[in-house]
N, C-alpha and C positions, 0 to 999 in steps of 0.2 A: 504493500500500500504506500502511495505517495503521501508525504507529509504536506501540510498546508503550504509551507515555504516552497517545497519542490514543485507542487502543483502551480503555485503562483509564477515560479520561474519558467516552467513549461509553457504556461499561458502567455507570458510576455514574449518568449521566443517565437511562439506560434503567431502572435499578432504582428511581430516585427517581420516575419517571413511573408505574411499576407500583405503587409504594407509595402514590402520590397517589390513584390510582383505587381501590385497595383501601380506603383511608380513606373515600373518598366513598361507597363501597358500605356500609361498616360504619356510617357515621354515620346512615344511614336507619333504623337500629333504635333510635335514641335521640331525645329531644326536639331540636328544631332548635337551631342555633347557628352561629357563624362557621365557615367552611370551614377545616379543619386542614391544615397543611403536613406533608410527610414529616419524620420525626425530631423536629421542633420542636412539632408540634401547633399550639396556639393561642398559644404564647408571644409571637409577633410581635404578635398582637392585644392581648395584655396588656402590651406594651412591656417584656417580660422582668421584670415584677414583679407581685405579687399584691396589687393595690390595691383597696380597698373601692369607691372612686368609679368605677373602670373597670368593676367588676362590675355596678354599678348602671346605668352608661351602656349596657353591652351588653344589659341587660334591656329598655331602651327600644326596641331594635331587634328582639330575639329573643323577648321575652316573659318572664314571671316564673318560668318553668322552662325552662332551656336547657342545652346541653351544651358544655363546653370539653374540649379534648383536650390531655393532657400526654404528648407522644410518642404512644404507641399506647394510652394509658390514658384512657378517657372519664370525665369527672366531671360529674354533673348538679348544676347550681347552682339553688338555690331563692332567690328574691328577693322581698322585701316580706312584710309581716306575714301575709297570708292564705296565701301559698304556703308559707312556713316553718311556720306553725302546722298547716296541713292536712297538709303533707308529713311532719312529725315526729309528729303525734298521731293521724291517721286510722287508720294501721296501725302503731302504735309498735313492736310486736314485730318487724315485717318489716324495719324500718330501724334495728335496735338493734346491728348489727355495727360493728366498728371496722376501718377500713382500716389494716392494718399495712404502712406504706410501707417501702421499703428502708432509709432512714435511721433511722426509729423502730424497725424490726426490729433493726438493728445496735445501737441504743441500749438498748432495754428487752426485747428478745427476745419481745415479745407477752405479757409477764407484767404483774402488778400490776393496776391498775384502769383508769386512763385509756387505756392503749394495748392492753388485752386485749380479747378477743372471745369469744363463745360461752359454753360452760358455765363455763370458768374465770373469765371476767369476772363472770358472775352470782354465782358463789360468793364471789369476793373482794369485790364491791360489797356484797352482802348482809351479809357478815361486817363490813365496814367501817362500814356504817350502824348495825348493831346495837351494835357496840363503841363507836362515838362516842356513841351514846345512853347506854350504860352509864357512859361517862365524863362524862356531863352535858350533851351537846348538846341544846339546847332546854329545859334546866333551869337553876335558879338557880346550881348548882355551877359550870357552865362560864361563866355570865355573870359570876360573881365573879372568875374568872381574867381575863376581858376587862377588867373594871373595874380590877383591879390593874395590868395593863399600861398602860391608859389613864392611870392616876394616875402611873405611872413616866414616861410620855412627857411629861406636863405638867411634872414635875420637871426633866426634861432641858431643856425650853425655858425654864423659870424660871432655871436656872443659867446660861443664855446671856446673861441680862440685856439682851435686846433686840438683841444683836449679830447680824449677818447670818449665816445658815446655810443650806446646802442640806438640806432636810428629808428627802431620800430615805433616808439610812441610819437616822436615828432612827425613821422610820415603819416601814421594813422590819424593824428589830430588834424593835420592840414588837409588831407584828402577828405576826411569825414566832414569838415567844416563847409566844404562845397555843397554836399547834399543836405547838411543841416540848414544852411542858409535858404536852400530851395524849399525844404519841407516845413521848417519851423519859423523861418524868417529872421534868424539871428545866428551868430557864431558863438562857439564855446571858447572861453579862455583856457590857457594851458593848465591853470590850477583848479579849474572847476571840479568840485567833488562829484557832482552828478555825472559829468562826462567820464570821469575815471571809473565810476560804477558801471556805466554803459560799456566802456571798453572791456572791463573785467568780465562782464556778462557775455559779451560777444566772443571773447577769447575762449571762455569755458564752453560755449555752444559749439564753436568750430572744432575744438579739441575732441569733444564727445562724438561729433558726427563721423561716422565711418569706423568708430572704435569697435572692439570686440563686444563690449556690453551693448552698444547700439545695435549690432547685428543680432545679438541674443534677444533684445527687446522686440525686434521686428519679427522674429521667428516664434518666440514664446511670450507674446505680450501679456496674456492672461496670468502668467507666472511672474515675469520680471517686474511688472508694474506694481506688484504687491511686496516686492523685496526692496530693502535699502540699497543704495548704490549711486554711481555717478549720474544715472539717468534722472534721478530726483533733483540733483543739483542743476543739471542742464535745463530741465523744465522750469525750475524756479528762476533761472537766469533769463529765460524767455519771458517769464512773468515780470521781471524787472523792466525789460524793454517795453512790454505792453502797458505796465503801470505808468511809465514815463510818458508814453504816447497819449494815454487817457488824460494825464495832467495837462499836456499841451493842448489837447482838444478842448478841455474845460476852460483853459486860459483864453483860447480863441473865441469860444462861445461867449464868455463873460465880457470880452472886449467888444464883441459884435462884428458881424461880417461887413467889411468896408465895401463901398461902391465898386472899387477896383481891387480885387483880391491881390494880396501881396505875396502869398506863399501857397504851397500845395494844400495845406489844411484849410485855408480860406476858400480855395476853389472847391474842395470836396464838400465843405459845409454848405456852400451855396448850392451845390448839386443836390445834397440831401434835402434842402429846403424845397427845391423844385419838385422832387420826386416823392415827397412824403405822403401825398394823397393817393398814390398808386396802390393797387391791391397788394402787390409785393414790391416794396421799395427796393430799387436796385442798389441804392447807396445807404448804408447805415453806419453807426458808430463802430460796431465790431469789425466790419470790413475795413473801415478807415484805420483802425488800430493796426490790423495785420498788414495793410498796404504800407503804412509808415514803417513798421518793422522791416518789411521787405526792402524798402528804399534805403533805410539806414544800414542794414546788414550788407545788401548788395552794393551800395554806393560807397561803403567804407572799406570793407575787408579786402575785396579782390584787388582794387587798384593799389592800395597801400602795401599789400603783400607782394604784388608784382614789382613795385619800386624797391621794396626791401631786398628782393632777389637782385634787382638791377644794380644796386650799390655793391652788393656782394660780388657780382660778376665783374664790375669795374675794378675792384680791388684785386681779384684773381687774374684779371687780364689788363694790366696797366698799359700795354701797347694799344689796345682797343680804346681805353679811356683817353689816351693821348691823341689818337686820331680823331675822336669826337671833338675834343677841345680845339684842335687845330682847325677843323671845319667850322666850328662855332665862331672862332676868332676871325677867320677869313671872311665870313658872310655877315656876321652881326656885330654891331657896335657894343662896347662894354656895358652901356646902360640902356640899350634898345629894348623895348618891350617885346618879348617873344610871343608870337601868335601861332595858332595851329597851322595857319596857311604857310608859315615859314618852313614847314616840313618839306615843301616842294623844292626849296633852295638848299636843303640840308639832307641830301639822300643818304649819306653814311649814318648820320645821327638817327634818321628815321628807320634805317635798316637795323640799327642796334636796338632801338625800342621794340621793334617787331620781334627780333631774335630773343630779347628778354622774355617776351610773352610766350614765344614758342617753346623755348628751352626750359623755363620755369614750370610751365604747364600746371598752374596752380589748381585748376579744377580738372583733375585727371580723368574723371568720368563725368559725362553730362548728367544733369538731374534726370532720373528715370521718367520716360514717357509711358503713356498707356494708349492702346488702340481704342478709339471711340466707336469703331465699327469693324466688321470683318473686312480684311484687306489682304494684300499680297506684299510680302517683304522679300526682295531679292529672289523671287521665284517660289518662296514658301508661303502657303496659305496661313494666315494668322487670324485668330478669332478675336472678336471684341473683348476688351478687358485684359488682354495680354500685355505684360510689362516689357518695354523695350529700353535698353540702356546703351547709349552710344559711348564707346571708349575713346574719348577725345585724345588721350595720350597716344593712342595708336595712330591717330591722324597726324599729330604734330611730330611724331617720331617715325613716321612711315618711311622705310628705306627706299620705296619706289618714288617718293615725292621729294625727299631731301637728300642732298649729296652727302652730308655728314650729320645724320640725325642725332647722334649722341655726343656731338661736340657743339660748343657755343661758337657759332660762325655767322657773323652778320652778312657774309657773302651769299647766304641763302636768298637775300632780298636785293641783290645787286647784279646788274649785268656786267659784261666785260669792260664797258666804258665807265662803270661806277654809278650808273643811273639806278634809281630805286625801281624795283619791279614787284608788283603785288603777286602773291601766290595763292592759287585756289585752295590749297590744302592748309591755309592759315585759318583755322576755325576755333580760336580760343573762346569765342562768344557763342559757340554752337551753331546750329543751322535750322532752317524750317520755321514753323510758326512760333516756336518757343525760343527763338533767338533772343539774346539779352536785350531788354528794352533800353538799357543805359549804355549801349555800345559806343555811341558817338561821344557821350560825356567821358567815358573811360579812355577812349583814344585821345581825346583832347587833354585830359589830365595827365596821362602818362607822358605825352610828348612835351608839354609845357613844363611840368615839374622836372623831368629828367634833364631837359636842355638848360633850364635855369640853374640847377644844381651843378652840372658839369661846367657851365660857363664860369661859375663863381668859385668852385673848389676843385682840388685834386683829392681824391679819397684814397687813404692809405691805412694799412694795419697799424695798430698802436706799436710803439717801440717794444721790441723783444718778442712780439707775436710773429711767428714764422708761418703758421698754417691756419687754415680756416675750413671748417666743415661745410662741404657743398651738397651733402646728401639731405633730402627733404625729411621733415617730420610729417607723417601721414595723419590726416584729420579731415574736416570738412573742406579745407584747402590745404595744399602742400606748403608748409612753412619752412623757412630756413631755420637751422639751429641758431639760437641767439648769438649775436656777434657784436663787436665794437669796431668802430672806425674813427679815424681822425680826418676831419674836413679841413684841409689846408687851404687858406685863401690864396687865390691866384693873383 
């Protein structure tokens, strides 16, 4: 006779075997991929981490479109430029949905822009783009804000008088103040305690995203959400951002909506007033809170992290830094205001900025998409509700598209005569209907900030420091290991 314990073990083994065969049957409906295990799916194949190089290695075995399983959830991975481009742009409307995973549902409730889907996403995104244009995106008005913040950042480094500094905070502060001026109508000072709290909350969120505990939460939400751990802190950090957004909304409401809206919140509140009599208002305070969070996170973290990598690459490649400075000196005056349009006269500097984005590859996989209807993806039939994940790293490192994909090489964006050439495989902002809505702002910021910094300073390692770690720290974005530099006035 079997004991109760032995019977329980036999039952568990039997259920796992049944589960295994169910998975093998289910995977026949999707593009090929490594065989999933019960409960864990392909986490063993991924070594329990979502690493860009592992995704590219799996593509060598299974092809540029393959399926990974996270528990019982299949995810189709697109690898390489052609697969990502065709998958995102052949039927862009079909793959414009957003996977609202358990953690992100707990965080943003499927509202806002980045984590929304369907009609709500279309409405919020359309309104966001229109309002940012009204506030000057793509025009001289917004460019002036960027120039102001770049000038302030130069002053910060001047005041350091060549002393070593970790440039992470000054970069984040200056970049973030551009989007803060647009959304809130004012800038934060360097010492503002609230701003430091927002930065700390942002850093915690991005560190948690993509971590092992985050993956466990997505697979076993019913279990992990009841346990203590870093997921609790991440959710509380998002609440910090939401609480600040609500305070700003209340401040705007108490002040009253001006006849001519001055910032994003003014525009949104005016739109809420217009639509309040509708059966289902398109615009409400909850959506505004999450849109503000999206704009703050997306408009601060990505550009500042890219510049953080950029200064690191200049220290590691002093010859490239020197060539940028020579071009800036030859084309621009020492006090001339640098405009985004100047990139046309500065092909080498423009190429270096693009190469910083390509090589740092800070968002190594695009945010997961979801099929909103049955469709075909690279010849494979794909059902509505299927999750699609474009591996952006595989595009920016595609050996068929880049001459030296694993080297920092501004020549990727230059022809033989030294003229700047755009590259189709340059997709750091993703592609299709979900392409980054702040792309133009990010491009403007990166060029103007970078050109201002290198015209004013030469960046070097502190005395006695011989090496610097260029490997990324994996999280919501790929961060450099903390480092210090000396900004030597030129």
